TORROPA-448333 format. One record per residue (C-alpha): residue in three letters; x, y, z. Coordinates in steps of 0.1 Angstrom, whole numbers, padded with zeros to 4 digits, always signed. Example, Ala and Ser with C-alpha at 12.3 -4.5 7.8 and 13.67 -1.06 7.14 Angstrom:
<sites>
ala+0123-0045+0078 ser+0137-0011+0071 
</sites>
This chain:
<sites>
met+0000+0000+0000 gly+0028+0025+0010 met+0025+0062+0006 ser+0025+0087-0023 val+0047+0117-0027 lys+0017+0139-0020 glu+0008+0120+0012 ile+0044+0122+0024 val+0046+0160+0018 glu+0013+0165+0037 ala+0025+0144+0066 thr+0059+0159+0070 gly+0055+0195+0058 gly+0083+0188+0033 arg+0086+0201-0003 val+0093+0183-0035 leu+0125+0195-0050 ser+0126+0175-0082 gly+0113+0144-0098 ala+0078+0129-0104 gln+0051+0138-0080 asp+0026+0111-0089 val+0048+0082-0075 thr+0037+0059-0047 phe+0063+0040-0027 ala+0055+0005-0015 glu+0086+0002+0007 leu+0108+0024+0028 phe+0145+0020+0034 thr+0171+0037+0057 asp+0200+0015+0046 ser+0212+0022+0010 arg+0225-0013+0007 glu+0190-0028+0012 val+0171-0005-0013 lys+0149-0022-0038 pro+0136-0007-0070 gly+0107+0016-0065 gly+0114+0022-0028 leu+0118+0054-0008 phe+0152+0060+0007 val+0153+0081+0039 ala+0186+0097+0046 leu+0192+0098+0084 arg+0220+0115+0102 gly+0236+0093+0129 glu+0265+0095+0153 gln+0287+0073+0130 his+0272+0078+0095 asp+0252+0103+0075 gly+0227+0088+0052 his+0230+0117+0028 val+0264+0104+0017 phe+0247+0073+0004 ile+0219+0089-0016 pro+0237+0082-0050 gln+0241+0045-0041 ala+0204+0043-0031 val+0193+0059-0064 glu+0217+0036-0083 arg+0200+0006-0066 gly+0166+0018-0079 ala+0152+0041-0052 ala+0122+0060-0068 gly+0123+0086-0041 val+0146+0102-0016 leu+0136+0119+0017 cys+0164+0141+0029 glu+0174+0173+0048 arg+0201+0185+0023 pro+0193+0186-0014 pro+0215+0161-0032 gln+0236+0170-0063 gly+0233+0153-0096 ile+0203+0131-0089 asp+0181+0123-0119 gly+0149+0104-0120 ala+0141+0100-0083 ala+0116+0122-0066 val+0134+0143-0040 ile+0115+0155-0009 val+0133+0178+0015 val+0123+0181+0051 glu+0138+0198+0082 asp+0144+0166+0102 thr+0143+0131+0086 arg+0140+0113+0119 gln+0109+0134+0128 ala+0096+0129+0093 leu+0097+0091+0098 leu+0075+0095+0129 asp+0052+0120+0112 met+0047+0096+0083 thr+0040+0067+0107 ala+0013+0088+0125 glu-0003+0098+0092 arg-0002+0062+0079 leu-0021+0051+0110 arg-0045+0080+0108 arg-0055+0069+0073 arg-0055+0032+0081 pro-0061+0028+0119 leu-0054-0007+0132 pro-0051-0023+0167 ile-0014-0022+0177 val+0001-0048+0200 ala+0035-0035+0212 val+0060-0057+0231 thr+0090-0045+0251 gly+0113-0059+0277 ser+0150-0067+0283 ala+0147-0102+0271 gly+0123-0123+0251 lys+0107-0096+0229 thr+0111-0113+0195 thr+0099-0147+0207 thr+0069-0132+0224 lys+0061-0110+0194 glu+0061-0142+0173 leu+0040-0160+0198 ile+0014-0132+0197 ala+0014-0130+0159 his+0010-0168+0157 leu-0020-0168+0181 leu-0038-0139+0165 gly-0030-0151+0131 arg-0053-0181+0137 arg-0083-0157+0132 gln-0071-0127+0113 arg-0044-0113+0091 val-0015-0100+0112 his+0013-0076+0101 lys+0043-0080+0123 ser+0078-0064+0125 glu+0104-0086+0110 gly+0139-0094+0123 asn+0153-0065+0143 leu+0129-0038+0129 asn+0120-0026+0164 thr+0135+0009+0167 tyr+0126+0044+0155 thr+0135+0033+0120 gly+0122-0003+0120 ile+0087+0004+0133 pro+0080+0032+0107 met+0093+0008+0080 thr+0069-0019+0093 ile+0039+0004+0094 phe+0047+0019+0060 glu+0044-0015+0044 met+0010-0024+0058 asp-0013-0042+0035 pro-0050-0032+0031 arg-0059-0068+0042 asp-0041-0065+0075 arg-0063-0064+0106 val-0038-0061+0135 leu-0001-0049+0139 val+0022-0068+0163 val+0056-0050+0168 glu+0085-0048+0192 tyr+0093-0015+0208 ala+0130-0015+0216 met+0151+0014+0229 ser+0187+0024+0235 arg+0179+0057+0253 ala+0153+0073+0275 gly+0124+0088+0256 glu+0128+0066+0225 ile+0097+0044+0233 arg+0077+0076+0242 glu+0085+0089+0207 leu+0074+0057+0191 ala+0042+0055+0212 asn+0033+0091+0203 ala+0035+0082+0166 ala+0019+0048+0169 pro+0000+0045+0203 pro-0004+0009+0212 thr-0038-0006+0218 ile-0021-0033+0240 gly+0014-0028+0255 val+0032-0059+0268 val+0061-0054+0292 leu+0080-0087+0298 asn+0108-0079+0322 val+0134-0053+0333 gly+0170-0064+0332 leu+0205-0050+0325 ala+0202-0050+0287 his+0210-0015+0275 val+0220-0004+0310 gly+0252+0008+0295 phe+0232+0035+0277 leu+0209+0044+0306 gly+0231+0041+0336 ser+0210+0021+0361 ile+0184-0007+0361 glu+0159+0019+0375 ala+0165+0040+0344 val+0159+0010+0322 ala+0126+0004+0341 ala+0116+0040+0335 ala+0123+0037+0298 lys+0102+0006+0295 arg+0074+0022+0315 glu+0071+0047+0286 leu+0052+0021+0267 val+0025+0018+0294 glu+0023+0056+0297 gly+0019+0059+0259 leu-0010+0035+0254 ala-0039+0046+0233 pro-0070+0057+0252 gly-0086+0026+0267 gly-0054+0006+0260 leu-0045-0024+0280 ala-0011-0030+0297 val-0001-0066+0299 leu+0024-0069+0328 asn+0046-0096+0342 ala+0035-0103+0378 asp+0068-0121+0385 asp+0090-0090+0379 arg+0085-0064+0406 arg+0096-0035+0384 val+0072-0045+0357 arg+0044-0051+0382 ala+0049-0016+0396 met+0040-0002+0362 ser+0004-0010+0370 ala+0004+0023+0390 val+0005+0043+0357 ala-0018+0021+0337 arg-0055+0030+0332 arg-0062-0007+0325 phe-0039-0037+0331 ile-0038-0074+0334 leu-0011-0095+0352 tyr+0004-0127+0339 gly+0029-0151+0354 phe+0034-0178+0379 ser+0025-0159+0411 ala-0009-0162+0427 glu-0018-0126+0419 ala-0015-0132+0382 thr-0048-0132+0363 ile-0033-0153+0335 arg-0014-0181+0352 ala+0005-0214+0346 asp-0002-0242+0371 arg+0011-0278+0373 val+0042-0269+0352 arg+0062-0298+0338 leu+0095-0292+0321 his+0104-0319+0294 gly+0141-0309+0288 leu+0148-0297+0253 asp+0114-0311+0241 gly+0095-0283+0257 ser+0071-0280+0286 ser+0035-0286+0296 phe+0013-0267+0320 thr-0023-0259+0329 leu-0033-0225+0315 leu-0056-0206+0339 thr-0076-0176+0326 pro-0109-0158+0332 arg-0121-0176+0301 gly-0115-0211+0312 lys-0085-0233+0316 ala-0067-0257+0293 glu-0037-0281+0291 val-0009-0266+0271 tyr+0020-0284+0254 leu+0047-0259+0244 arg+0076-0269+0221 leu+0099-0242+0235 pro+0122-0254+0263 gly+0126-0236+0296 his+0106-0219+0323 his+0111-0185+0307 ser+0094-0197+0275 ile+0062-0205+0295 ser+0063-0169+0308 asn+0065-0156+0273 ala+0036-0178+0263 leu+0015-0165+0291 ala+0021-0129+0279 ala+0009-0140+0245 ala-0022-0157+0260 ala-0031-0125+0278 val-0031-0106+0245 ala-0052-0133+0228 leu-0078-0130+0256 glu-0083-0094+0247 phe-0091-0106+0211 glu-0118-0129+0225 phe-0098-0162+0225 asp-0108-0187+0252 ala-0083-0209+0270 pro-0087-0240+0247 ala-0082-0219+0216 ile-0050-0204+0230 ala-0037-0239+0240 ser-0044-0252+0205 ala-0025-0224+0189 leu+0004-0225+0213 his+0010-0262+0205 gly+0017-0254+0169 phe+0043-0226+0175 ile+0078-0230+0162 pro+0104-0204+0175 pro+0121-0179+0152 ser+0156-0185+0139 arg+0185-0186+0164 arg+0161-0183+0194 met+0161-0216+0213 asn+0163-0236+0181 ile+0172-0273+0188 val+0192-0286+0159 thr+0213-0317+0152 gly+0251-0312+0153 arg+0280-0332+0140 asn+0283-0368+0152 gly+0247-0367+0166 ala+0253-0339+0191 thr+0224-0317+0201 val+0228-0280+0196 ile+0208-0253+0214 asp+0210-0224+0190 asp+0202-0193+0210 ser+0229-0172+0192 tyr+0208-0143+0180 asn+0214-0121+0211 ala+0221-0121+0248 ser+0215-0101+0280 pro+0221-0113+0316 gly+0185-0124+0319 ser+0183-0143+0287 met+0218-0158+0293 gln+0206-0171+0327 ala+0175-0186+0312 ala+0195-0203+0284 leu+0219-0219+0310 glu+0189-0231+0330 val+0177-0249+0298 leu+0211-0265+0294 arg+0208-0277+0329 leu+0178-0297+0318 ala+0199-0320+0295 pro+0194-0357+0301 arg+0214-0375+0328 gly+0247-0386+0314 ser+0250-0358+0288 leu+0281-0337+0284 arg+0267-0301+0287 val+0288-0276+0269 ala+0282-0238+0270 val+0298-0217+0242 leu+0292-0182+0254 gly+0301-0148+0240 asp+0302-0113+0256 met+0270-0095+0266 leu+0273-0060+0252 glu+0259-0026+0262 leu+0262-0033+0299 gly+0284-0003+0308 asp+0297-0003+0344 his+0277-0034+0351 ala+0296-0056+0326 glu+0322-0071+0348 arg+0298-0081+0375 ala+0273-0095+0350 his+0299-0116+0333 asp+0312-0129+0366 glu+0277-0140+0376 ile+0271-0157+0343 gly+0304-0175+0345 ser+0296-0187+0380 leu+0262-0200+0368 ala+0279-0217+0338 gly+0302-0234+0363 lys+0271-0249+0380 thr+0250-0258+0350 ala+0276-0268+0324 asp+0303-0295+0323 met+0324-0274+0300 leu+0326-0237+0291 ile+0341-0222+0260 ala+0341-0184+0263 val+0347-0158+0235 gly+0352-0120+0238 glu+0366-0093+0260 tyr+0350-0107+0291 ala+0358-0143+0284 pro+0386-0145+0310 arg+0362-0133+0337 met+0336-0158+0328 val+0361-0186+0328 gln+0376-0176+0362 ser+0342-0174+0377 ala+0333-0208+0363 arg+0364-0224+0377 arg+0357-0209+0411 ala+0322-0224+0409 gly+0337-0258+0404 leu+0346-0264+0367 ala+0380-0280+0362 ala+0406-0258+0346 asp+0408-0279+0314 arg+0370-0276+0311 ala+0368-0238+0312 leu+0385-0223+0282 val+0391-0189+0267 val+0392-0187+0229 glu+0399-0159+0205 asp+0370-0162+0180 ala+0343-0185+0166 asp+0368-0206+0146 glu+0388-0213+0178 ala+0356-0222+0196 val+0347-0247+0169 ala+0382-0262+0171 ala+0380-0266+0209 leu+0345-0280+0207 thr+0348-0305+0178 pro+0366-0333+0197 trp+0338-0334+0222 leu+0309-0337+0197 asn+0290-0370+0199 ala+0255-0382+0206 gln+0258-0375+0243 thr+0269-0339+0239 gln+0244-0310+0244 val+0258-0276+0232 leu+0244-0242+0241 val+0256-0214+0218 lys+0247-0178+0230 gly+0262-0143+0229 ser+0253-0108+0219 arg+0245-0100+0183 gly+0278-0083+0178 met+0297-0116+0187 arg+0282-0134+0157 leu+0283-0168+0174 glu+0259-0181+0147 arg+0292-0189+0129 val+0298-0216+0155 val+0264-0231+0149 glu+0269-0230+0112 gln+0301-0250+0115 ile+0290-0276+0140 arg+0255-0284+0128 glu+0248-0314+0106 pro+0244-0303+0070 ala+0208-0303+0058 
</sites>
């Protein structure tokens, strides 16, 4: 569906400098390397790069339009729209898009579990209506406008992640696209390096609750005290979790190792037995959040249970794959924070008796002054949940030292330089009894370990 040149000018207060004015753009891009023919390229100024430098490359790749602050030189063919501030223009276009095509918006935030929960919600709601969801890591002030820009007339609900790296960022997004339902999963140390303290992280996440549309519902984790406290600023809220005060609750929980879990789902609209193919206690919590959203869309407990049973996790999030020589690989390599790292190690702990449990762990980034302590704590937990630790990154020595203090033998707690060395250290141990967890922050690119040790398809 996209937007036309005229609609963009009206939304942003910009002016058309050159090019055709009767063009409609189906897609929006902020990275010149990803531009597709017929798309609109938005030139953003960042701390490291200025998108205006890449306007010629975007046009060369087929951009039919350019939204910029400074008129480019020597650009032929593409419609050029000049605005005062391209970042603000993105938000203005998003607001205008939703004004013309209002849809319920389900927004998910939290320090860990956002993508999996977003996918769970989209999977549940998709049983009854067409869902448009944010893809990959399109969860920031650029990604959410891109997602909303590309809505289809057949879409009936939007499901998106609201991520942030600074205070006020979620508020800006919520002003442009006020959520009908806001889900807050947890508050942890992820991004604390940008914000300074866990209290500041909580305040930044609370912006989602404060920015809900009139009559909007806050879905809050009853088991996280900082999240539960956000109910004080919510006009309407519902609690989910394991604690007795949760309205959406899991009872009679049984963990089945890497095969998943089962539990009784308790809701105001009945109860049902759920089998979830995602391993770990934290996965049940994410499923409960999704269940709370589905209730608002008139699902009952049996319908939720049926949908949850068919859910398959997104790539590199708790994927169980077969490795070389029959080893089992837990591919959770997409990203890492202290909370998600702890949850992943608890899953590794569930490996069958007699297994060799190996944790291949990379640095957790963006932790600021909390980094050393956080890596010490994860190393200590690895020493108690794994039989072998292979650590990569700046903080690898700290994790290894902590693991050894927790009881791992010196020759079972290793520091390696990169993914290739991790594979070399791991390879002799790969057999049918080996269970390997691979996890680290996105910047560590530990998916390269998985690619080298998994059984070829």
